[in-house]
Biopython code that builds the backbone (N, CA, C, O; Angstrom):
import numpy as np
from Bio.PDB.StructureBuilder import StructureBuilder

atoms = [
    (1, "UNK", "N", (0.823, -1.192, 0.008)),
    (1, "UNK", "CA", (0.003, -0.007, 0.018)),
    (1, "UNK", "C", (0.849, 1.281, -0.018)),
    (1, "UNK", "O", (0.515, 2.260, -0.685)),
    (2, "UNK", "N", (1.980, 1.224, 0.750)),
    (2, "UNK", "CA", (2.775, 2.434, 0.838)),
    (2, "UNK", "C", (3.401, 2.822, -0.476)),
    (2, "UNK", "O", (3.633, 4.001, -0.744)),
    (3, "UNK", "N", (3.673, 1.825, -1.296)),
    (3, "UNK", "CA", (4.285, 2.098, -2.612)),
    (3, "UNK", "C", (3.220, 2.470, -3.613)),
    (3, "UNK", "O", (3.516, 3.226, -4.539)),
    (4, "UNK", "N", (2.025, 1.999, -3.489)),
    (4, "UNK", "CA", (0.970, 2.243, -4.466)),
    (4, "UNK", "C", (0.291, 3.643, -4.254)),
    (4, "UNK", "O", (0.168, 4.433, -5.190)),
    (5, "UNK", "N", (-0.135, 3.907, -3.012)),
    (5, "UNK", "CA", (-0.814, 5.212, -2.823)),
    (5, "UNK", "C", (-0.115, 6.155, -1.819)),
    (5, "UNK", "O", (-0.487, 7.322, -1.701)),
    (6, "UNK", "N", (0.895, 5.642, -1.103)),
    (6, "UNK", "CA", (1.574, 6.494, -0.142)),
    (6, "UNK", "C", (1.584, 5.893, 1.275)),
    (6, "UNK", "O", (0.853, 4.949, 1.572)),
    (7, "UNK", "N", (2.405, 6.451, 2.106)),
    (7, "UNK", "CA", (2.517, 5.915, 3.459)),
    (7, "UNK", "C", (1.232, 6.214, 4.312)),
    (7, "UNK", "O", (0.716, 7.331, 4.278)),
    (8, "UNK", "N", (0.738, 5.217, 5.059)),
    (8, "UNK", "CA", (-0.442, 5.510, 5.904)),
    (8, "UNK", "C", (-0.040, 6.238, 7.136)),
    (8, "UNK", "O", (1.045, 6.021, 7.677)),
    (9, "UNK", "N", (-0.923, 7.118, 7.595)),
    (9, "UNK", "CA", (-0.675, 7.943, 8.818)),
    (9, "UNK", "C", (-1.827, 7.643, 9.766)),
    (9, "UNK", "O", (-2.990, 7.620, 9.364)),
    (10, "UNK", "N", (-1.475, 7.407, 11.067)),
    (10, "UNK", "CA", (-2.471, 7.107, 12.067)),
    (10, "UNK", "C", (-3.081, 8.413, 12.581)),
    (10, "UNK", "O", (-2.364, 9.343, 12.950)),
    (11, "UNK", "N", (-4.423, 8.465, 12.599)),
    (11, "UNK", "CA", (-5.135, 9.656, 13.182)),
    (11, "UNK", "C", (-6.316, 9.189, 13.941)),
    (11, "UNK", "O", (-6.858, 8.118, 13.667)),
    (12, "UNK", "N", (-6.739, 9.984, 14.912)),
    (12, "UNK", "CA", (-8.009, 9.735, 15.635)),
    (12, "UNK", "C", (-9.107, 10.652, 15.067)),
    (12, "UNK", "O", (-8.886, 11.856, 14.930)),
    (13, "UNK", "N", (-10.257, 10.114, 14.744)),
    (13, "UNK", "CA", (-11.353, 10.886, 14.260)),
    (13, "UNK", "C", (-11.885, 11.673, 15.436)),
    (13, "UNK", "O", (-11.529, 11.384, 16.578)),
    (14, "UNK", "N", (-12.772, 12.712, 15.175)),
    (14, "UNK", "CA", (-13.345, 13.515, 16.324)),
    (14, "UNK", "C", (-14.106, 12.651, 17.262)),
    (14, "UNK", "O", (-14.214, 12.969, 18.446)),
    (15, "UNK", "N", (-14.656, 11.533, 16.760)),
    (15, "UNK", "CA", (-15.413, 10.660, 17.652)),
    (15, "UNK", "C", (-14.491, 9.604, 18.392)),
    (15, "UNK", "O", (-14.976, 8.759, 19.144)),
    (16, "UNK", "N", (-13.210, 9.694, 18.149)),
    (16, "UNK", "CA", (-12.305, 8.771, 18.825)),
    (16, "UNK", "C", (-11.982, 7.494, 18.098)),
    (16, "UNK", "O", (-11.275, 6.640, 18.634)),
    (17, "UNK", "N", (-12.477, 7.343, 16.904)),
    (17, "UNK", "CA", (-12.197, 6.137, 16.049)),
    (17, "UNK", "C", (-10.842, 6.248, 15.461)),
    (17, "UNK", "O", (-10.428, 7.292, 14.957)),
    (18, "UNK", "N", (-10.139, 5.116, 15.539)),
    (18, "UNK", "CA", (-8.779, 5.039, 14.985)),
    (18, "UNK", "C", (-8.806, 4.836, 13.453)),
    (18, "UNK", "O", (-9.460, 3.922, 12.952)),
    (19, "UNK", "N", (-8.095, 5.692, 12.737)),
    (19, "UNK", "CA", (-8.090, 5.610, 11.259)),
    (19, "UNK", "C", (-6.671, 5.667, 10.784)),
    (19, "UNK", "O", (-5.790, 6.283, 11.383)),
    (20, "UNK", "N", (-6.485, 4.952, 9.612)),
    (20, "UNK", "CA", (-5.215, 5.107, 8.867)),
    (20, "UNK", "C", (-5.571, 5.849, 7.625)),
    (20, "UNK", "O", (-6.359, 5.357, 6.817)),
    (21, "UNK", "N", (-4.995, 7.073, 7.433)),
    (21, "UNK", "CA", (-5.312, 7.817, 6.252)),
    (21, "UNK", "C", (-4.092, 7.975, 5.406)),
    (21, "UNK", "O", (-2.974, 7.835, 5.900)),
    (22, "UNK", "N", (-4.283, 8.279, 4.068)),
    (22, "UNK", "CA", (-3.207, 8.500, 3.208)),
    (22, "UNK", "C", (-3.362, 9.913, 2.636)),
    (22, "UNK", "O", (-4.409, 10.261, 2.090)),
    (23, "UNK", "N", (-2.331, 10.698, 2.768)),
    (23, "UNK", "CA", (-2.405, 12.075, 2.333)),
    (23, "UNK", "C", (-1.876, 12.212, 0.909)),
    (23, "UNK", "O", (-0.876, 11.575, 0.579)),
    (24, "UNK", "N", (-2.479, 12.984, 0.086)),
    (24, "UNK", "CA", (-2.004, 13.293, -1.267)),
    (24, "UNK", "C", (-2.305, 12.177, -2.271)),
    (24, "UNK", "O", (-1.702, 12.148, -3.344)),
    (25, "UNK", "N", (-3.212, 11.267, -1.953)),
    (25, "UNK", "CA", (-3.557, 10.208, -2.911)),
    (25, "UNK", "C", (-4.527, 10.746, -3.976)),
    (25, "UNK", "O", (-5.090, 11.830, -3.829)),
    (26, "UNK", "N", (-4.701, 9.989, -5.013)),
    (26, "UNK", "CA", (-5.551, 10.360, -6.114)),
    (26, "UNK", "C", (-6.559, 9.290, -6.394)),
    (26, "UNK", "O", (-6.224, 8.106, -6.343)),
    (27, "UNK", "N", (-7.779, 9.657, -6.687)),
    (27, "UNK", "CA", (-8.859, 8.679, -6.952)),
    (27, "UNK", "C", (-9.278, 8.759, -8.415)),
    (27, "UNK", "O", (-9.029, 9.757, -9.091)),
    (28, "UNK", "N", (-9.913, 7.704, -8.891)),
    (28, "UNK", "CA", (-10.500, 7.654, -10.203)),
    (28, "UNK", "C", (-11.546, 8.719, -10.351)),
    (28, "UNK", "O", (-12.330, 8.908, -9.421)),
    (29, "UNK", "N", (-11.614, 9.412, -11.425)),
    (29, "UNK", "CA", (-12.575, 10.516, -11.625)),
    (29, "UNK", "C", (-14.048, 10.037, -11.697)),
    (29, "UNK", "O", (-14.983, 10.783, -11.407)),
    (30, "UNK", "N", (-14.203, 8.768, -12.094)),
    (30, "UNK", "CA", (-15.540, 8.222, -12.155)),
    (30, "UNK", "C", (-16.121, 7.705, -10.858)),
    (30, "UNK", "O", (-17.272, 7.277, -10.776)),
    (31, "UNK", "N", (-15.220, 7.768, -9.791)),
    (31, "UNK", "CA", (-15.673, 7.314, -8.506)),
    (31, "UNK", "C", (-15.558, 5.827, -8.275)),
    (31, "UNK", "O", (-16.112, 5.291, -7.316)),
    (32, "UNK", "N", (-14.829, 5.154, -9.169)),
    (32, "UNK", "CA", (-14.606, 3.734, -9.024)),
    (32, "UNK", "C", (-13.922, 3.376, -7.738)),
    (32, "UNK", "O", (-12.942, 4.017, -7.357)),
    (33, "UNK", "N", (-14.441, 2.313, -7.023)),
    (33, "UNK", "CA", (-13.826, 2.000, -5.767)),
    (33, "UNK", "C", (-12.495, 1.314, -6.005)),
    (33, "UNK", "O", (-12.239, 0.781, -7.084)),
    (34, "UNK", "N", (-11.629, 1.337, -4.953)),
    (34, "UNK", "CA", (-10.301, 0.743, -4.984)),
    (34, "UNK", "C", (-9.431, 1.273, -6.139)),
    (34, "UNK", "O", (-8.694, 0.519, -6.774)),
    (35, "UNK", "N", (-9.535, 2.601, -6.395)),
    (35, "UNK", "CA", (-8.823, 3.176, -7.518)),
    (35, "UNK", "C", (-7.754, 4.131, -7.057)),
    (35, "UNK", "O", (-7.227, 4.870, -7.890)),
    (36, "UNK", "N", (-7.392, 4.171, -5.785)),
    (36, "UNK", "CA", (-6.424, 5.120, -5.324)),
    (36, "UNK", "C", (-5.029, 4.843, -5.827)),
    (36, "UNK", "O", (-4.567, 3.702, -5.836)),
    (37, "UNK", "N", (-4.373, 5.890, -6.241)),
    (37, "UNK", "CA", (-3.037, 5.745, -6.761)),
    (37, "UNK", "C", (-2.260, 6.932, -6.320)),
    (37, "UNK", "O", (-2.853, 7.958, -5.986)),
    (38, "UNK", "N", (-0.922, 6.845, -6.302)),
    (38, "UNK", "CA", (-0.048, 7.983, -5.975)),
    (38, "UNK", "C", (0.188, 8.846, -7.210)),
    (38, "UNK", "O", (-0.213, 8.496, -8.320)),
    (39, "UNK", "N", (0.865, 10.011, -6.986)),
    (39, "UNK", "CA", (1.208, 10.847, -8.082)),
    (39, "UNK", "C", (2.306, 10.179, -8.909)),
    (39, "UNK", "O", (2.992, 9.281, -8.420)),
    (40, "UNK", "N", (2.473, 10.613, -10.157)),
    (40, "UNK", "CA", (3.624, 10.076, -10.946)),
    (40, "UNK", "C", (4.893, 10.669, -10.356)),
    (40, "UNK", "O", (4.850, 11.582, -9.532)),
    (41, "UNK", "N", (6.027, 10.127, -10.799)),
    (41, "UNK", "CA", (7.320, 10.533, -10.271)),
    (41, "UNK", "C", (7.578, 12.094, -10.458)),
    (41, "UNK", "O", (8.281, 12.729, -9.672)),
    (42, "UNK", "N", (6.975, 12.635, -11.522)),
    (42, "UNK", "CA", (7.215, 14.038, -11.752)),
    (42, "UNK", "C", (6.096, 14.883, -11.163)),
    (42, "UNK", "O", (5.873, 16.020, -11.579)),
    (43, "UNK", "N", (5.378, 14.296, -10.161)),
    (43, "UNK", "CA", (4.272, 14.933, -9.391)),
    (43, "UNK", "C", (3.046, 15.338, -10.210)),
    (43, "UNK", "O", (2.331, 16.266, -9.832)),
    (44, "UNK", "N", (2.801, 14.657, -11.315)),
    (44, "UNK", "CA", (1.634, 14.905, -12.094)),
    (44, "UNK", "C", (0.608, 13.877, -11.790)),
    (44, "UNK", "O", (0.942, 12.788, -11.322)),
    (45, "UNK", "N", (-0.678, 14.192, -12.046)),
    (45, "UNK", "CA", (-1.759, 13.268, -11.928)),
    (45, "UNK", "C", (-1.730, 12.264, -13.095)),
    (45, "UNK", "O", (-1.316, 12.611, -14.201)),
    (46, "UNK", "N", (-2.168, 11.026, -12.845)),
    (46, "UNK", "CA", (-2.393, 10.070, -13.886)),
    (46, "UNK", "C", (-3.651, 10.410, -14.651)),
    (46, "UNK", "O", (-4.508, 11.139, -14.151)),
    (47, "UNK", "N", (-3.765, 9.911, -15.810)),
    (47, "UNK", "CA", (-4.938, 10.197, -16.678)),
    (47, "UNK", "C", (-6.181, 9.619, -16.012)),
    (47, "UNK", "O", (-6.209, 8.455, -15.611)),
    (48, "UNK", "N", (-7.234, 10.481, -15.901)),
    (48, "UNK", "CA", (-8.501, 10.050, -15.369)),
    (48, "UNK", "C", (-8.544, 10.107, -13.835)),
    (48, "UNK", "O", (-9.550, 9.718, -13.241)),
    (49, "UNK", "N", (-7.468, 10.587, -13.178)),
    (49, "UNK", "CA", (-7.450, 10.658, -11.753)),
    (49, "UNK", "C", (-7.735, 12.063, -11.213)),
    (49, "UNK", "O", (-7.470, 13.059, -11.887)),
    (50, "UNK", "N", (-8.279, 12.135, -9.986)),
    (50, "UNK", "CA", (-8.641, 13.395, -9.383)),
    (50, "UNK", "C", (-7.871, 13.500, -8.069)),
    (50, "UNK", "O", (-7.860, 12.550, -7.287)),
    (51, "UNK", "N", (-7.217, 14.655, -7.810)),
    (51, "UNK", "CA", (-6.408, 14.790, -6.581)),
    (51, "UNK", "C", (-7.355, 14.973, -5.389)),
    (51, "UNK", "O", (-8.374, 15.659, -5.463)),
    (52, "UNK", "N", (-6.956, 14.309, -4.268)),
    (52, "UNK", "CA", (-7.649, 14.483, -2.974)),
    (52, "UNK", "C", (-6.620, 14.865, -1.906)),
    (52, "UNK", "O", (-5.431, 14.571, -2.031)),
    (53, "UNK", "N", (-7.086, 15.497, -0.903)),
    (53, "UNK", "CA", (-6.150, 15.866, 0.196)),
    (53, "UNK", "C", (-5.826, 14.645, 1.022)),
    (53, "UNK", "O", (-4.651, 14.350, 1.238)),
    (54, "UNK", "N", (-6.840, 13.917, 1.498)),
    (54, "UNK", "CA", (-6.679, 12.723, 2.305)),
    (54, "UNK", "C", (-7.797, 11.717, 1.997)),
    (54, "UNK", "O", (-8.940, 12.084, 1.722)),
    (55, "UNK", "N", (-7.417, 10.433, 2.054)),
    (55, "UNK", "CA", (-8.465, 9.410, 1.980)),
    (55, "UNK", "C", (-8.258, 8.467, 3.156)),
    (55, "UNK", "O", (-7.136, 8.253, 3.616)),
    (56, "UNK", "N", (-9.367, 7.909, 3.631)),
    (56, "UNK", "CA", (-9.326, 6.924, 4.726)),
    (56, "UNK", "C", (-9.009, 5.554, 4.124)),
    (56, "UNK", "O", (-9.785, 5.031, 3.324)),
    (57, "UNK", "N", (-7.913, 4.998, 4.493)),
    (57, "UNK", "CA", (-7.440, 3.675, 3.983)),
    (57, "UNK", "C", (-7.994, 2.531, 4.787)),
    (57, "UNK", "O", (-8.426, 1.521, 4.231)),
    (58, "UNK", "N", (-7.983, 2.693, 6.177)),
    (58, "UNK", "CA", (-8.434, 1.616, 7.047)),
    (58, "UNK", "C", (-9.125, 2.250, 8.262)),
    (58, "UNK", "O", (-8.766, 3.341, 8.704)),
    (59, "UNK", "N", (-10.081, 1.566, 8.762)),
    (59, "UNK", "CA", (-10.799, 1.927, 9.998)),
    (59, "UNK", "C", (-10.422, 0.940, 11.029)),
    (59, "UNK", "O", (-10.562, -0.269, 10.845)),
    (60, "UNK", "N", (-9.913, 1.484, 12.182)),
    (60, "UNK", "CA", (-9.516, 0.548, 13.305)),
    (60, "UNK", "C", (-10.655, -0.132, 13.947)),
    (60, "UNK", "O", (-11.766, 0.395, 13.989)),
    (61, "UNK", "N", (-10.395, -1.333, 14.465)),
    (61, "UNK", "CA", (-11.392, -2.124, 15.178)),
    (61, "UNK", "C", (-11.127, -1.973, 16.643)),
    (61, "UNK", "O", (-10.007, -2.222, 17.091)),
    (62, "UNK", "N", (-12.135, -1.567, 17.426)),
    (62, "UNK", "CA", (-11.879, -1.287, 18.868)),
    (62, "UNK", "C", (-11.568, -2.578, 19.630)),
    (62, "UNK", "O", (-10.643, -2.612, 20.443)),
    (63, "UNK", "N", (-12.357, -3.665, 19.363)),
    (63, "UNK", "CA", (-12.173, -4.873, 20.165)),
    (63, "UNK", "C", (-11.859, -6.007, 19.212)),
    (63, "UNK", "O", (-12.596, -6.220, 18.250)),
    (64, "UNK", "N", (-10.823, -6.714, 19.445)),
    (64, "UNK", "CA", (-10.503, -7.816, 18.669)),
    (64, "UNK", "C", (-10.442, -9.188, 19.437)),
    (64, "UNK", "O", (-10.206, -10.237, 18.838)),
    (65, "UNK", "N", (-10.658, -9.132, 20.746)),
    (65, "UNK", "CA", (-10.655, -10.354, 21.481)),
    (65, "UNK", "C", (-11.952, -11.183, 21.309)),
    (65, "UNK", "O", (-13.047, -10.637, 21.175)),
    (66, "UNK", "N", (-11.785, -12.496, 21.320)),
    (66, "UNK", "CA", (-12.961, -13.340, 21.180)),
    (66, "UNK", "C", (-13.970, -13.096, 22.299)),
    (66, "UNK", "O", (-15.179, -13.116, 22.069)),
    (67, "UNK", "N", (-13.492, -12.876, 23.446)),
    (67, "UNK", "CA", (-14.353, -12.692, 24.614)),
    (67, "UNK", "C", (-15.238, -11.479, 24.487)),
    (67, "UNK", "O", (-16.346, -11.481, 25.023)),
    (68, "UNK", "N", (-14.800, -10.438, 23.799)),
    (68, "UNK", "CA", (-15.552, -9.225, 23.613)),
    (68, "UNK", "C", (-16.664, -9.412, 22.542)),
    (68, "UNK", "O", (-17.644, -8.668, 22.522)),
    (69, "UNK", "N", (-16.495, -10.391, 21.684)),
    (69, "UNK", "CA", (-17.460, -10.587, 20.632)),
    (69, "UNK", "C", (-18.405, -11.769, 20.845)),
    (69, "UNK", "O", (-19.541, -11.767, 20.370)),
    (70, "UNK", "N", (-17.903, -12.803, 21.586)),
    (70, "UNK", "CA", (-18.652, -14.010, 21.754)),
    (70, "UNK", "C", (-18.757, -14.357, 23.233)),
    (70, "UNK", "O", (-17.748, -14.351, 23.938)),
    (71, "UNK", "N", (-19.970, -14.663, 23.722)),
    (71, "UNK", "CA", (-20.224, -14.973, 25.084)),
    (71, "UNK", "C", (-20.161, -16.516, 25.225)),
    (71, "UNK", "O", (-21.199, -17.176, 25.188)),
    (72, "UNK", "N", (-18.939, -17.094, 25.387)),
    (72, "UNK", "CA", (-18.803, -18.558, 25.447)),
    (72, "UNK", "C", (-19.586, -19.216, 26.589)),
    (72, "UNK", "O", (-20.219, -20.244, 26.351)),
    (73, "UNK", "N", (-19.576, -18.661, 27.855)),
    (73, "UNK", "CA", (-20.347, -19.266, 28.884)),
    (73, "UNK", "C", (-21.858, -19.360, 28.528)),
    (73, "UNK", "O", (-22.485, -20.376, 28.829)),
    (74, "UNK", "N", (-22.422, -18.366, 27.923)),
    (74, "UNK", "CA", (-23.776, -18.397, 27.524)),
    (74, "UNK", "C", (-24.103, -19.512, 26.529)),
    (74, "UNK", "O", (-25.123, -20.193, 26.633)),
    (75, "UNK", "N", (-23.223, -19.665, 25.590)),
    (75, "UNK", "CA", (-23.347, -20.712, 24.576)),
    (75, "UNK", "C", (-23.308, -22.040, 25.242)),
    (75, "UNK", "O", (-24.108, -22.906, 24.890)),
    (76, "UNK", "N", (-22.398, -22.274, 26.219)),
    (76, "UNK", "CA", (-22.255, -23.532, 26.926)),
    (76, "UNK", "C", (-23.530, -23.819, 27.761)),
    (76, "UNK", "O", (-23.986, -24.958, 27.864)),
    (77, "UNK", "N", (-24.078, -22.745, 28.347)),
    (77, "UNK", "CA", (-25.338, -22.994, 29.151)),
    (77, "UNK", "C", (-26.441, -23.410, 28.265)),
    (77, "UNK", "O", (-27.187, -24.321, 28.625)),
    (78, "UNK", "N", (-26.604, -22.809, 27.124)),
    (78, "UNK", "CA", (-27.655, -23.210, 26.155)),
    (78, "UNK", "C", (-27.500, -24.635, 25.700)),
    (78, "UNK", "O", (-28.473, -25.386, 25.645)),
    (79, "UNK", "N", (-26.214, -25.035, 25.355)),
    (79, "UNK", "CA", (-25.963, -26.388, 24.933)),
    (79, "UNK", "C", (-26.251, -27.380, 26.063)),
    (79, "UNK", "O", (-26.868, -28.417, 25.820)),
    (80, "UNK", "N", (-25.825, -27.089, 27.268)),
    (80, "UNK", "CA", (-26.124, -27.988, 28.406)),
    (80, "UNK", "C", (-27.634, -28.090, 28.659)),
    (80, "UNK", "O", (-28.110, -29.173, 28.997)),
    (81, "UNK", "N", (-28.383, -27.033, 28.513)),
    (81, "UNK", "CA", (-29.830, -27.073, 28.754)),
    (81, "UNK", "C", (-30.520, -27.923, 27.668)),
    (81, "UNK", "O", (-31.542, -28.544, 27.960)),
    (82, "UNK", "N", (-30.027, -27.971, 26.495)),
    (82, "UNK", "CA", (-30.680, -28.762, 25.418)),
    (82, "UNK", "C", (-30.203, -30.211, 25.378)),
    (82, "UNK", "O", (-30.781, -31.033, 24.667)),
    (83, "UNK", "N", (-29.146, -30.532, 26.141)),
    (83, "UNK", "CA", (-28.594, -31.863, 26.129)),
    (83, "UNK", "C", (-29.551, -32.993, 26.589)),
    (83, "UNK", "O", (-29.620, -34.014, 25.904)),
    (84, "UNK", "N", (-30.275, -32.865, 27.691)),
    (84, "UNK", "CA", (-31.205, -33.963, 28.095)),
    (84, "UNK", "C", (-32.230, -34.241, 26.991)),
    (84, "UNK", "O", (-32.549, -35.402, 26.734)),
    (85, "UNK", "N", (-32.744, -33.208, 26.342)),
    (85, "UNK", "CA", (-33.794, -33.473, 25.302)),
    (85, "UNK", "C", (-33.158, -34.174, 24.085)),
    (85, "UNK", "O", (-33.786, -35.041, 23.477)),
    (86, "UNK", "N", (-31.936, -33.808, 23.737)),
    (86, "UNK", "CA", (-31.228, -34.532, 22.631)),
    (86, "UNK", "C", (-30.951, -35.972, 23.011)),
    (86, "UNK", "O", (-31.082, -36.842, 22.150)),
    (87, "UNK", "N", (-30.579, -36.282, 24.235)),
    (87, "UNK", "CA", (-30.287, -37.648, 24.616)),
    (87, "UNK", "C", (-31.591, -38.439, 24.565)),
    (87, "UNK", "O", (-31.624, -39.556, 24.048)),
    (88, "UNK", "N", (-32.673, -37.856, 25.106)),
    (88, "UNK", "CA", (-34.017, -38.543, 25.094)),
    (88, "UNK", "C", (-34.452, -38.844, 23.664)),
    (88, "UNK", "O", (-35.000, -39.912, 23.390)),
    (89, "UNK", "N", (-34.213, -37.922, 22.773)),
    (89, "UNK", "CA", (-34.625, -38.055, 21.382)),
    (89, "UNK", "C", (-33.850, -39.245, 20.739)),
    (89, "UNK", "O", (-34.446, -40.057, 20.031)),
    (90, "UNK", "N", (-32.574, -39.334, 20.980)),
    (90, "UNK", "CA", (-31.759, -40.382, 20.444)),
    (90, "UNK", "C", (-32.115, -41.740, 20.986)),
    (90, "UNK", "O", (-32.123, -42.722, 20.244)),
    (91, "UNK", "N", (-32.418, -41.817, 22.305)),
    (91, "UNK", "CA", (-32.794, -43.106, 22.895)),
    (91, "UNK", "C", (-34.208, -43.523, 22.370)),
    (91, "UNK", "O", (-34.483, -44.720, 22.284)),
    (92, "UNK", "N", (-35.062, -42.608, 22.035)),
    (92, "UNK", "CA", (-36.378, -42.940, 21.551)),
    (92, "UNK", "C", (-36.328, -43.536, 20.150)),
    (92, "UNK", "O", (-37.238, -44.260, 19.746)),
    (93, "UNK", "N", (-35.285, -43.237, 19.423)),
    (93, "UNK", "CA", (-35.117, -43.738, 18.006)),
    (93, "UNK", "C", (-34.845, -45.263, 18.045)),
    (93, "UNK", "O", (-35.188, -45.950, 17.083)),
    (94, "UNK", "N", (-34.284, -45.774, 19.046)),
    (94, "UNK", "CA", (-33.868, -47.163, 19.137)),
    (94, "UNK", "C", (-34.982, -48.089, 19.502)),
    (94, "UNK", "O", (-34.769, -49.296, 19.614)),
]
sb = StructureBuilder()
sb.init_structure("model")
sb.init_model(0)
sb.init_chain("A")
sb.init_seg("    ")
for serial, (resi, resn, name, xyz) in enumerate(atoms, 1):
    if name == "N":
        sb.init_residue(resn, " ", resi, " ")
    sb.init_atom(name, np.array(xyz, "f"), 0.0, 1.0, " ", f" {name:<3s}", serial, name[0])
structure = sb.get_structure()
């Protein structure tokens, strides 16, 4: 990414969200996604590109731990509660 559109810079948004932005990148004039490119070596725009001051390259994720996203004890309690009915159902088949 650093060679294609420029080095990412860490910033905090006014709401406190972590962002990686690229300054001085250029976007496709038609608004096509994933079209960011850097300037040419002589600092000119590429054909069909529009200059932008900054673009957001990545949005940070606040929580990445499994415990923050999944409640494992609650899943275990649900499985344990349904276990007697499952055993009874399997025994009734025989």
